Steps between C-alpha positions, in 0.01 A plus 500: 500500500771484238803727493405589143162637614666703774757644259232581242293687758810671636587625150149642446425618855839572658374807687240302695689171543818656636696174539762327289398152617226341712573504874690202637353232729737624773356853481145361491570297816645807674185698403268232643693490828509879528127542432385212720295350218464168688264671747318746272126464439487753216791565268544765233774474240592807297656418163507119500669510159614152403392347832835461681355636824150367423625142500671554836185666639283208384737257674524701824149638555268317742217288362190715462687829463392753238740633237469785251769584246491835317702497178509766229626268224209303351730238343633413846146491646379262228791265572464518879130414518527141371821439700334607826126430459424546872647852503336817374679726253387844387648686203515856630715793610581467871453873553143490364374158609166506683550272800126486570495239219705260712452598864180506699447810717747494788722230344871565451809315380735340753789498252576703190779365280629734232706413197463848352811682368482790747829664397374523140193698610479879536410634844137568405443138396674366812271716714183415306555125530590506869212738582254266327640176644622563855158602642395139431780351712382363835635647824816301569501384138814485291591667172800329339678603184851463370772731375799417286821543693671820385189630322353588840761777520369672188290813569173317414600209724576726797178693434297178503647381830436840657142502374437148628648599836271805520185298418566208738660445838855474368682283251728204569724323251610139468840367406588519130399201287818468292378217269229729357569678169577776591556445874208631706369540853154537650344808656255418780251764612226448758180684563446593863 
């Protein structure tokens, strides 16, 4: 996806994109390692955006795994579908998505990768998304998302980490990925 497309969408939808640039390959690699994508049978990506993490997921996921990407921005969805024809993309709000469309009864996701701008969201939206998504994470499954270094200390960043900690069995962090713009690290939360 071109930088021009990203910047155009950022200008029109800055509240939902929440990034100044697509995530770096180094951050994408750190996310895949943290989430254990190489061993996941079912993978959910929240906010695939321009596909920075999607490309890394497609490279790392085992043959025969299932993938669903939920993206609010229709322009991004229309550009992702032809780039990744074997993956499924839904244009929807993560807090309202009906998972019965993608999961059979009793099925869950082994890994959830999130590119959503959590610190840009009010508490109610953070809660709504996590309350809709986390029940579909398998026991022992991993929820991985990133935070921009420094931004995680903002009130909304601290609130998100606390909320994630309350809804899972604790939150770990990785080392900072300095080559990302801005530098970022990964939160790893597991479901017991």
